[in-house]
Backbone and ligand atoms as CSV (ligand in chain L), in Angstrom:
chain,resi,resn,atom,element,x,y,z
A,1,MET,N,N,-8.618,20.566,-2.892
A,1,MET,CA,C,-8.542,19.106,-2.707
A,1,MET,C,C,-7.319,18.754,-1.851
A,2,THR,N,N,-7.505,17.812,-0.910
A,2,THR,CA,C,-6.357,17.354,-0.112
A,2,THR,C,C,-5.344,16.648,-1.012
A,3,LYS,N,N,-4.071,16.829,-0.696
A,3,LYS,CA,C,-3.029,16.165,-1.495
A,3,LYS,C,C,-2.246,15.186,-0.625
A,4,THR,N,N,-2.954,14.595,0.335
A,4,THR,CA,C,-2.319,13.575,1.179
A,4,THR,C,C,-2.579,12.198,0.596
A,5,ILE,N,N,-1.511,11.437,0.443
A,5,ILE,CA,C,-1.603,10.063,-0.052
A,5,ILE,C,C,-1.478,9.133,1.155
A,6,TYR,N,N,-2.498,8.305,1.381
A,6,TYR,CA,C,-2.394,7.320,2.454
A,6,TYR,C,C,-1.586,6.120,1.954
A,7,VAL,N,N,-0.572,5.738,2.725
A,7,VAL,CA,C,0.255,4.562,2.397
A,7,VAL,C,C,0.005,3.542,3.514
A,8,LEU,N,N,-0.861,2.586,3.226
A,8,LEU,CA,C,-1.346,1.665,4.262
A,8,LEU,C,C,-0.636,0.312,4.170
A,9,ASN,N,N,-0.329,-0.237,5.321
A,9,ASN,CA,C,0.420,-1.492,5.404
A,9,ASN,C,C,-0.248,-2.461,6.353
A,10,GLY,N,N,-0.353,-3.709,5.894
A,10,GLY,CA,C,-1.039,-4.739,6.668
A,10,GLY,C,C,-0.139,-5.514,7.612
A,11,PRO,N,N,-0.668,-6.647,8.085
A,11,PRO,CA,C,-0.058,-7.397,9.183
A,11,PRO,C,C,1.372,-7.856,8.914
A,12,ASN,N,N,2.159,-7.750,9.964
A,12,ASN,CA,C,3.557,-8.207,10.043
A,12,ASN,C,C,4.545,-7.286,9.332
A,13,LEU,N,N,4.050,-6.280,8.623
A,13,LEU,CA,C,4.991,-5.387,7.931
A,13,LEU,C,C,5.738,-4.476,8.905
A,14,ASN,N,N,5.309,-4.446,10.169
A,14,ASN,CA,C,6.100,-3.754,11.199
A,14,ASN,C,C,7.448,-4.461,11.403
A,15,LEU,N,N,7.544,-5.721,10.936
A,15,LEU,CA,C,8.797,-6.479,11.098
A,15,LEU,C,C,9.762,-6.271,9.930
A,16,LEU,N,N,9.361,-5.443,8.991
A,16,LEU,CA,C,10.198,-5.200,7.808
A,16,LEU,C,C,11.613,-4.783,8.247
A,17,GLY,N,N,12.611,-5.434,7.650
A,17,GLY,CA,C,14.002,-5.118,7.989
A,17,GLY,C,C,14.533,-5.906,9.166
A,18,GLN,N,N,13.644,-6.645,9.853
A,18,GLN,CA,C,14.085,-7.386,11.041
A,18,GLN,C,C,14.114,-8.888,10.826
A,19,ARG,N,N,13.307,-9.394,9.889
A,19,ARG,CA,C,13.197,-10.838,9.634
A,19,ARG,C,C,13.074,-11.064,8.130
A,20,GLN,N,N,13.427,-12.256,7.688
A,20,GLN,CA,C,13.283,-12.681,6.283
A,20,GLN,C,C,13.817,-11.658,5.261
A,21,PRO,N,N,15.050,-11.176,5.453
A,21,PRO,CA,C,15.586,-10.184,4.500
A,21,PRO,C,C,15.747,-10.752,3.091
A,22,GLU,N,N,15.865,-12.087,2.996
A,22,GLU,CA,C,16.016,-12.700,1.662
A,22,GLU,C,C,14.750,-12.502,0.833
A,23,ILE,N,N,13.598,-12.321,1.495
A,23,ILE,CA,C,12.344,-12.073,0.766
A,23,ILE,C,C,12.007,-10.582,0.744
A,24,TYR,N,N,12.140,-9.922,1.905
A,24,TYR,CA,C,11.614,-8.558,2.033
A,24,TYR,C,C,12.686,-7.468,2.111
A,25,GLY,N,N,13.968,-7.871,2.111
A,25,GLY,CA,C,15.042,-6.881,2.128
A,25,GLY,C,C,15.396,-6.418,3.543
A,26,HIS,N,N,16.293,-5.442,3.602
A,26,HIS,CA,C,16.830,-4.984,4.900
A,26,HIS,C,C,16.209,-3.662,5.362
A,27,ALA,N,N,15.500,-2.989,4.467
A,27,ALA,CA,C,14.968,-1.664,4.824
A,27,ALA,C,C,13.767,-1.795,5.775
A,28,THR,N,N,13.564,-0.775,6.593
A,28,THR,CA,C,12.441,-0.749,7.529
A,28,THR,C,C,11.302,0.120,6.959
A,29,LEU,N,N,10.163,0.066,7.641
A,29,LEU,CA,C,9.026,0.908,7.227
A,29,LEU,C,C,9.366,2.396,7.353
A,30,ALA,N,N,10.261,2.720,8.298
A,30,ALA,CA,C,10.681,4.133,8.445
A,30,ALA,C,C,11.369,4.597,7.165
A,31,THR,N,N,12.164,3.699,6.558
A,31,THR,CA,C,12.817,4.033,5.282
A,31,THR,C,C,11.777,4.153,4.164
A,32,VAL,N,N,10.788,3.261,4.170
A,32,VAL,CA,C,9.708,3.349,3.169
A,32,VAL,C,C,9.052,4.727,3.273
A,33,GLU,N,N,8.790,5.161,4.500
A,33,GLU,CA,C,8.120,6.455,4.717
A,33,GLU,C,C,8.970,7.602,4.174
A,34,GLU,N,N,10.255,7.565,4.522
A,34,GLU,CA,C,11.189,8.609,4.065
A,34,GLU,C,C,11.232,8.641,2.520
A,35,ASN,N,N,11.347,7.455,1.901
A,35,ASN,CA,C,11.469,7.380,0.435
A,35,ASN,C,C,10.180,7.833,-0.256
A,36,CYS,N,N,9.040,7.474,0.325
A,36,CYS,CA,C,7.756,7.895,-0.269
A,36,CYS,C,C,7.613,9.407,-0.188
A,37,ARG,N,N,8.031,9.978,0.929
A,37,ARG,CA,C,7.924,11.440,1.085
A,37,ARG,C,C,8.821,12.126,0.049
A,38,ALA,N,N,10.004,11.556,-0.151
A,38,ALA,CA,C,10.943,12.133,-1.130
A,38,ALA,C,C,10.405,11.984,-2.559
A,39,ALA,N,N,9.587,10.959,-2.798
A,39,ALA,CA,C,9.043,10.712,-4.148
A,39,ALA,C,C,7.848,11.603,-4.482
A,40,CYS,N,N,7.320,12.308,-3.463
A,40,CYS,CA,C,6.142,13.159,-3.677
A,40,CYS,C,C,6.474,14.377,-4.520
A,41,ALA,N,N,5.612,14.700,-5.459
A,41,ALA,CA,C,5.735,15.973,-6.186
A,41,ALA,C,C,5.340,17.112,-5.242
A,42,ASP,N,N,5.684,18.342,-5.641
A,42,ASP,CA,C,5.367,19.532,-4.834
A,42,ASP,C,C,3.899,19.571,-4.442
A,43,GLY,N,N,3.642,19.829,-3.169
A,43,GLY,CA,C,2.264,19.977,-2.692
A,43,GLY,C,C,1.674,18.676,-2.172
A,44,PHE,N,N,2.256,17.541,-2.540
A,44,PHE,CA,C,1.754,16.252,-2.059
A,44,PHE,C,C,2.492,15.857,-0.778
A,45,ASP,N,N,1.803,15.079,0.066
A,45,ASP,CA,C,2.468,14.503,1.247
A,45,ASP,C,C,1.902,13.104,1.465
A,46,ILE,N,N,2.570,12.343,2.301
A,46,ILE,CA,C,2.069,10.989,2.583
A,46,ILE,C,C,1.749,10.845,4.074
A,47,ARG,N,N,0.850,9.921,4.357
A,47,ARG,CA,C,0.610,9.491,5.732
A,47,ARG,C,C,0.766,7.977,5.709
A,48,LEU,N,N,1.853,7.479,6.297
A,48,LEU,CA,C,2.124,6.036,6.292
A,48,LEU,C,C,1.634,5.420,7.594
A,49,LEU,N,N,0.847,4.352,7.468
A,49,LEU,CA,C,0.257,3.684,8.625
A,49,LEU,C,C,0.439,2.172,8.477
A,50,GLN,N,N,0.554,1.478,9.592
A,50,GLN,CA,C,0.650,0.003,9.575
A,50,GLN,C,C,-0.196,-0.550,10.707
A,51,SER,N,N,-0.912,-1.632,10.410
A,51,SER,CA,C,-1.662,-2.299,11.473
A,51,SER,C,C,-1.678,-3.806,11.259
A,52,ASN,N,N,-1.735,-4.506,12.374
A,52,ASN,CA,C,-1.887,-5.968,12.331
A,52,ASN,C,C,-3.361,-6.361,12.430
A,53,HIS,N,N,-4.257,-5.359,12.398
A,53,HIS,CA,C,-5.689,-5.614,12.639
A,53,HIS,C,C,-6.522,-5.146,11.437
A,54,GLU,N,N,-7.286,-6.060,10.887
A,54,GLU,CA,C,-8.077,-5.792,9.676
A,54,GLU,C,C,-9.002,-4.586,9.861
A,55,GLY,N,N,-9.699,-4.551,11.005
A,55,GLY,CA,C,-10.679,-3.477,11.252
A,55,GLY,C,C,-10.020,-2.105,11.287
A,56,GLU,N,N,-8.810,-2.035,11.834
A,56,GLU,CA,C,-8.114,-0.745,11.898
A,56,GLU,C,C,-7.766,-0.259,10.483
A,57,ILE,N,N,-7.366,-1.191,9.629
A,57,ILE,CA,C,-7.049,-0.829,8.239
A,57,ILE,C,C,-8.322,-0.330,7.544
A,58,ILE,N,N,-9.432,-1.006,7.799
A,58,ILE,CA,C,-10.720,-0.590,7.210
A,58,ILE,C,C,-11.090,0.811,7.701
A,59,ASP,N,N,-10.890,1.076,8.997
A,59,ASP,CA,C,-11.183,2.418,9.532
A,59,ASP,C,C,-10.334,3.486,8.830
A,60,TRP,N,N,-9.071,3.168,8.575
A,60,TRP,CA,C,-8.203,4.152,7.888
A,60,TRP,C,C,-8.668,4.371,6.453
A,61,ILE,N,N,-9.149,3.312,5.800
A,61,ILE,CA,C,-9.660,3.481,4.423
A,61,ILE,C,C,-10.902,4.379,4.444
A,62,HIS,N,N,-11.762,4.202,5.441
A,62,HIS,CA,C,-12.941,5.082,5.578
A,62,HIS,C,C,-12.498,6.528,5.791
A,63,GLU,N,N,-11.513,6.717,6.685
A,63,GLU,CA,C,-10.985,8.061,6.975
A,63,GLU,C,C,-10.426,8.684,5.688
A,64,ALA,N,N,-9.772,7.852,4.874
A,64,ALA,CA,C,-9.155,8.340,3.625
A,64,ALA,C,C,-10.187,8.933,2.675
A,65,ARG,N,N,-11.455,8.513,2.777
A,65,ARG,CA,C,-12.496,9.038,1.883
A,65,ARG,C,C,-12.572,10.563,1.956
A,66,HIS,N,N,-12.238,11.110,3.150
A,66,HIS,CA,C,-12.303,12.568,3.325
A,66,HIS,C,C,-10.916,13.189,3.464
A,67,ALA,N,N,-9.915,12.374,3.802
A,67,ALA,CA,C,-8.612,12.937,4.179
A,67,ALA,C,C,-7.508,12.656,3.172
A,68,ALA,N,N,-7.773,11.838,2.153
A,68,ALA,CA,C,-6.694,11.459,1.223
A,68,ALA,C,C,-7.155,11.614,-0.223
A,69,CYS,N,N,-6.182,11.882,-1.098
A,69,CYS,CA,C,-6.496,11.958,-2.540
A,69,CYS,C,C,-6.290,10.603,-3.205
A,70,ALA,N,N,-5.519,9.711,-2.559
A,70,ALA,CA,C,-5.217,8.401,-3.158
A,70,ALA,C,C,-4.766,7.457,-2.046
A,71,ILE,N,N,-4.852,6.174,-2.343
A,71,ILE,CA,C,-4.381,5.156,-1.392
A,71,ILE,C,C,-3.366,4.267,-2.089
A,72,VAL,N,N,-2.215,4.122,-1.435
A,72,VAL,CA,C,-1.231,3.094,-1.813
A,72,VAL,C,C,-1.303,2.068,-0.690
A,73,ILE,N,N,-1.561,0.816,-1.037
A,73,ILE,CA,C,-1.792,-0.170,0.022
A,73,ILE,C,C,-1.023,-1.458,-0.238
A,74,ASN,N,N,-0.300,-1.892,0.795
A,74,ASN,CA,C,0.230,-3.256,0.822
A,74,ASN,C,C,-0.570,-3.975,1.909
A,75,PRO,N,N,-1.610,-4.697,1.506
A,75,PRO,CA,C,-2.481,-5.325,2.514
A,75,PRO,C,C,-1.858,-6.566,3.148
A,76,ALA,N,N,-0.634,-6.923,2.712
A,76,ALA,CA,C,0.070,-8.117,3.225
A,76,ALA,C,C,-0.835,-9.340,3.083
A,77,ALA,N,N,-0.933,-10.178,4.106
A,77,ALA,CA,C,-1.713,-11.423,3.952
A,77,ALA,C,C,-3.198,-11.166,3.705
A,78,TYR,N,N,-3.704,-10.002,4.135
A,78,TYR,CA,C,-5.130,-9.691,3.881
A,78,TYR,C,C,-5.436,-9.541,2.387
A,79,THR,N,N,-4.394,-9.310,1.596
A,79,THR,CA,C,-4.545,-9.297,0.134
A,79,THR,C,C,-5.347,-10.509,-0.339
A,80,HIS,N,N,-4.977,-11.649,0.248
A,80,HIS,CA,C,-5.449,-12.940,-0.266
A,80,HIS,C,C,-6.721,-13.427,0.429
A,81,THR,N,N,-7.172,-12.679,1.441
A,81,THR,CA,C,-8.300,-13.175,2.250
A,81,THR,C,C,-9.431,-12.174,2.448
A,82,SER,N,N,-9.158,-10.866,2.288
A,82,SER,CA,C,-10.095,-9.895,2.862
A,82,SER,C,C,-11.077,-9.264,1.860
A,83,VAL,N,N,-12.291,-9.797,1.855
A,83,VAL,CA,C,-13.387,-9.166,1.113
A,83,VAL,C,C,-13.738,-7.841,1.793
A,84,ALA,N,N,-13.554,-7.762,3.114
A,84,ALA,CA,C,-13.898,-6.543,3.864
A,84,ALA,C,C,-13.012,-5.364,3.445
A,85,ILE,N,N,-11.728,-5.612,3.225
A,85,ILE,CA,C,-10.840,-4.522,2.759
A,85,ILE,C,C,-11.214,-4.146,1.326
A,86,LEU,N,N,-11.534,-5.124,0.491
A,86,LEU,CA,C,-12.005,-4.817,-0.874
A,86,LEU,C,C,-13.254,-3.936,-0.816
A,87,ASP,N,N,-14.213,-4.295,0.027
A,87,ASP,CA,C,-15.456,-3.512,0.131
A,87,ASP,C,C,-15.163,-2.075,0.566
A,88,ALA,N,N,-14.265,-1.920,1.533
A,88,ALA,CA,C,-13.913,-0.571,2.000
A,88,ALA,C,C,-13.260,0.226,0.869
A,89,LEU,N,N,-12.349,-0.403,0.124
A,89,LEU,CA,C,-11.682,0.296,-0.990
A,89,LEU,C,C,-12.682,0.675,-2.075
A,90,ASN,N,N,-13.712,-0.144,-2.250
A,90,ASN,CA,C,-14.740,0.170,-3.251
A,90,ASN,C,C,-15.540,1.413,-2.886
A,91,ALA,N,N,-15.502,1.794,-1.603
A,91,ALA,CA,C,-16.206,3.010,-1.164
A,91,ALA,C,C,-15.299,4.242,-1.221
A,92,PHE,N,N,-14.060,4.058,-1.654
A,92,PHE,CA,C,-13.111,5.177,-1.786
A,92,PHE,C,C,-13.085,5.600,-3.251
A,93,GLU,N,N,-13.155,6.915,-3.503
A,93,GLU,CA,C,-13.325,7.355,-4.897
A,93,GLU,C,C,-12.039,7.607,-5.666
A,94,GLY,N,N,-10.934,7.854,-4.964
A,94,GLY,CA,C,-9.680,8.206,-5.647
A,94,GLY,C,C,-8.932,6.976,-6.140
A,95,PRO,N,N,-7.753,7.216,-6.759
A,95,PRO,CA,C,-6.942,6.091,-7.225
A,95,PRO,C,C,-6.403,5.221,-6.087
A,96,VAL,N,N,-6.321,3.938,-6.375
A,96,VAL,CA,C,-5.809,2.953,-5.406
A,96,VAL,C,C,-4.708,2.154,-6.105
A,97,PHE,N,N,-3.552,2.081,-5.469
A,97,PHE,CA,C,-2.461,1.253,-5.999
A,97,PHE,C,C,-2.072,0.204,-4.975
A,98,GLU,N,N,-1.982,-1.031,-5.457
A,98,GLU,CA,C,-1.636,-2.180,-4.602
A,98,GLU,C,C,-0.150,-2.477,-4.789
A,99,VAL,N,N,0.561,-2.580,-3.675
A,99,VAL,CA,C,2.012,-2.821,-3.733
A,99,VAL,C,C,2.351,-4.092,-2.967
A,100,HIS,N,N,3.213,-4.912,-3.564
A,100,HIS,CA,C,3.820,-6.045,-2.859
A,100,HIS,C,C,5.320,-5.967,-3.024
A,101,ILE,N,N,6.007,-6.101,-1.918
A,101,ILE,CA,C,7.473,-6.028,-1.939
A,101,ILE,C,C,8.042,-7.199,-2.738
A,102,SER,N,N,7.520,-8.384,-2.469
A,102,SER,CA,C,7.991,-9.588,-3.169
A,102,SER,C,C,7.151,-9.811,-4.426
A,103,ASN,N,N,7.662,-10.657,-5.310
A,103,ASN,CA,C,6.876,-11.049,-6.484
A,103,ASN,C,C,5.959,-12.197,-6.074
A,104,VAL,N,N,4.736,-11.833,-5.708
A,104,VAL,CA,C,3.785,-12.832,-5.189
A,104,VAL,C,C,3.519,-13.948,-6.211
A,105,HIS,N,N,3.699,-13.645,-7.497
A,105,HIS,CA,C,3.398,-14.639,-8.542
A,105,HIS,C,C,4.467,-15.720,-8.656
A,106,LYS,N,N,5.618,-15.456,-8.028
A,106,LYS,CA,C,6.709,-16.435,-8.030
A,106,LYS,C,C,6.649,-17.283,-6.756
A,107,ARG,N,N,5.667,-17.033,-5.927
A,107,ARG,CA,C,5.596,-17.689,-4.614
A,107,ARG,C,C,4.438,-18.698,-4.580
A,108,GLU,N,N,4.013,-19.098,-3.389
A,108,GLU,CA,C,2.974,-20.131,-3.241
A,108,GLU,C,C,1.689,-19.722,-3.991
A,109,ALA,N,N,0.951,-20.723,-4.457
A,109,ALA,CA,C,-0.267,-20.481,-5.245
A,109,ALA,C,C,-1.274,-19.604,-4.491
A,110,PHE,N,N,-1.353,-19.748,-3.156
A,110,PHE,CA,C,-2.359,-18.956,-2.424
A,110,PHE,C,C,-2.063,-17.463,-2.475
A,111,ARG,N,N,-0.825,-17.091,-2.832
A,111,ARG,CA,C,-0.496,-15.655,-2.941
A,111,ARG,C,C,-0.800,-15.103,-4.335
A,112,HIS,N,N,-1.256,-15.968,-5.254
A,112,HIS,CA,C,-1.475,-15.505,-6.633
A,112,HIS,C,C,-2.812,-14.786,-6.792
A,113,HIS,N,N,-3.728,-15.021,-5.842
A,113,HIS,CA,C,-5.022,-14.341,-5.935
A,113,HIS,C,C,-5.090,-13.158,-4.971
A,114,SER,N,N,-5.590,-12.030,-5.486
A,114,SER,CA,C,-5.751,-10.840,-4.656
A,114,SER,C,C,-7.177,-10.307,-4.769
A,115,TYR,N,N,-7.862,-10.178,-3.630
A,115,TYR,CA,C,-9.173,-9.498,-3.638
A,115,TYR,C,C,-9.001,-8.014,-3.962
A,116,VAL,N,N,-7.916,-7.426,-3.441
A,116,VAL,CA,C,-7.688,-5.981,-3.599
A,116,VAL,C,C,-7.470,-5.608,-5.073
A,117,SER,N,N,-6.919,-6.528,-5.857
A,117,SER,CA,C,-6.684,-6.249,-7.291
A,117,SER,C,C,-7.982,-5.990,-8.051
A,118,LEU,N,N,-9.115,-6.460,-7.510
A,118,LEU,CA,C,-10.410,-6.191,-8.162
A,118,LEU,C,C,-10.756,-4.706,-8.131
A,119,ARG,N,N,-10.106,-3.963,-7.215
A,119,ARG,CA,C,-10.349,-2.519,-7.103
A,119,ARG,C,C,-9.149,-1.685,-7.555
A,120,ALA,N,N,-7.949,-2.242,-7.460
A,120,ALA,CA,C,-6.741,-1.441,-7.665
A,120,ALA,C,C,-6.666,-0.917,-9.095
A,121,ASP,N,N,-6.182,0.334,-9.227
A,121,ASP,CA,C,-5.951,0.917,-10.548
A,121,ASP,C,C,-4.603,0.469,-11.100
A,122,GLY,N,N,-3.732,0.008,-10.228
A,122,GLY,CA,C,-2.443,-0.536,-10.646
A,122,GLY,C,C,-1.920,-1.458,-9.567
A,123,VAL,N,N,-1.125,-2.421,-9.973
A,123,VAL,CA,C,-0.554,-3.401,-9.029
A,123,VAL,C,C,0.937,-3.494,-9.298
A,124,ILE,N,N,1.737,-3.380,-8.243
A,124,ILE,CA,C,3.192,-3.488,-8.368
A,124,ILE,C,C,3.640,-4.627,-7.464
A,125,ALA,N,N,4.417,-5.548,-8.005
A,125,ALA,CA,C,4.930,-6.663,-7.192
A,125,ALA,C,C,6.359,-6.954,-7.595
A,126,GLY,N,N,7.210,-7.167,-6.592
A,126,GLY,CA,C,8.555,-7.650,-6.866
A,126,GLY,C,C,9.605,-6.574,-7.065
A,127,LEU,N,N,9.241,-5.316,-6.842
A,127,LEU,CA,C,10.237,-4.227,-6.964
A,127,LEU,C,C,10.883,-3.902,-5.623
A,128,GLY,N,N,10.679,-4.778,-4.621
A,128,GLY,CA,C,11.164,-4.431,-3.284
A,128,GLY,C,C,10.423,-3.203,-2.781
A,129,ILE,N,N,11.049,-2.464,-1.863
A,129,ILE,CA,C,10.335,-1.287,-1.324
A,129,ILE,C,C,10.251,-0.153,-2.348
A,130,GLU,N,N,10.993,-0.266,-3.461
A,130,GLU,CA,C,10.872,0.766,-4.519
A,130,GLU,C,C,9.470,0.790,-5.129
A,131,GLY,N,N,8.727,-0.302,-4.957
A,131,GLY,CA,C,7.358,-0.351,-5.464
A,131,GLY,C,C,6.478,0.726,-4.843
A,132,TYR,N,N,6.720,1.033,-3.562
A,132,TYR,CA,C,5.923,2.081,-2.895
A,132,TYR,C,C,6.184,3.440,-3.562
A,133,GLU,N,N,7.481,3.720,-3.791
A,133,GLU,CA,C,7.829,5.023,-4.394
A,133,GLU,C,C,7.239,5.124,-5.805
A,134,ALA,N,N,7.299,4.016,-6.546
A,134,ALA,CA,C,6.744,4.018,-7.908
A,134,ALA,C,C,5.250,4.340,-7.863
A,135,ALA,N,N,4.558,3.777,-6.891
A,135,ALA,CA,C,3.111,4.019,-6.765
A,135,ALA,C,C,2.845,5.482,-6.401
A,136,VAL,N,N,3.656,6.033,-5.494
A,136,VAL,CA,C,3.489,7.448,-5.101
A,136,VAL,C,C,3.733,8.356,-6.315
A,137,ARG,N,N,4.763,8.050,-7.104
A,137,ARG,CA,C,5.045,8.854,-8.314
A,137,ARG,C,C,3.869,8.802,-9.286
A,138,ARG,N,N,3.296,7.612,-9.425
A,138,ARG,CA,C,2.150,7.450,-10.343
A,138,ARG,C,C,0.959,8.291,-9.863
A,139,VAL,N,N,0.706,8.293,-8.551
A,139,VAL,CA,C,-0.383,9.115,-8.005
A,139,VAL,C,C,-0.123,10.578,-8.337
A,140,CYS,N,N,1.115,11.040,-8.110
A,140,CYS,CA,C,1.424,12.462,-8.345
A,140,CYS,C,C,1.282,12.811,-9.818
A,141,SER,N,N,1.660,11.895,-10.716
A,141,SER,CA,C,1.525,12.244,-12.132
A,141,SER,C,C,0.063,12.177,-12.573
A,142,LEU,N,N,-0.724,11.303,-11.960
A,142,LEU,CA,C,-2.156,11.244,-12.289
A,142,LEU,C,C,-2.911,12.470,-11.793
A,143,LEU,N,N,-2.579,12.923,-10.579
A,143,LEU,CA,C,-3.384,13.962,-9.925
A,143,LEU,C,C,-2.701,15.331,-9.903
A,144,GLY,N,N,-1.442,15.374,-10.315
A,144,GLY,CA,C,-0.658,16.617,-10.186
A,144,GLY,C,C,-1.065,17.674,-11.191
L,1,CA2,O1,O,5.305,-9.104,-0.794
L,1,CA2,C1,C,4.550,-8.472,-0.057
L,1,CA2,O2,O,4.663,-7.267,0.152
L,1,CA2,C2,C,3.438,-9.202,0.696
L,1,CA2,O3,O,2.285,-8.364,0.705
L,1,CA2,C3,C,3.954,-9.424,2.103
L,1,CA2,C4,C,3.024,-10.261,2.977
L,1,CA2,C5,C,2.598,-11.527,2.271
L,1,CA2,O4,O,1.635,-12.213,3.054
L,1,CA2,C6,C,2.029,-11.249,0.884
L,1,CA2,O5,O,1.707,-12.474,0.277
L,1,CA2,C7,C,3.046,-10.516,0.038
L,1,CA2,C8,C,3.710,-10.626,4.289
L,1,CA2,C9,C,4.204,-9.450,5.060
L,1,CA2,C10,C,5.092,-9.950,6.135
L,1,CA2,O6,O,6.109,-9.006,6.336
L,1,CA2,C11,C,7.234,-9.399,6.969
L,1,CA2,C12,C,8.301,-8.578,6.843
L,1,CA2,C13,C,9.483,-8.912,7.454
L,1,CA2,C14,C,9.553,-10.066,8.237
L,1,CA2,C15,C,8.457,-10.876,8.375
L,1,CA2,C16,C,7.275,-10.538,7.748
């Protein structure tokens, strides 16, 4: 079995560390990647990807069906809008963890609903970028 964990990131997360540090912190996605790799148990690895395009994220979820043992996903704004990403995740058989850097429940009402949560095996919000590492650790303990 492949032991690659896909860590997928949605729109605008390429700006992590460059704007709105009061909400999203100072770390960049490169740091998220480094920390997730360090959080992997022996034999596991991560593939971190980011896109501003819904279809590209869906293509990566399809690819994950054969190339990944689990998906950690921060769908960003698509969390709250995308039935298409939910449908793609429903076609993936392994564990799925949804991560939000900020505590979406403390923010605007439109951020309180997540389509992806209908599929996610766990949801982490408000731990900053440490939420990604927590999700990777959970995957390794579930599948290790
Ligand atoms: O808290 C999260 O991780 C979110 O998924 C981030 C999304 C937001 O739409 C969700 O409601 C919650 C926004 C990502 C935007 O990322 C930026 C990062 C730095 C600067 C500007 C945007």
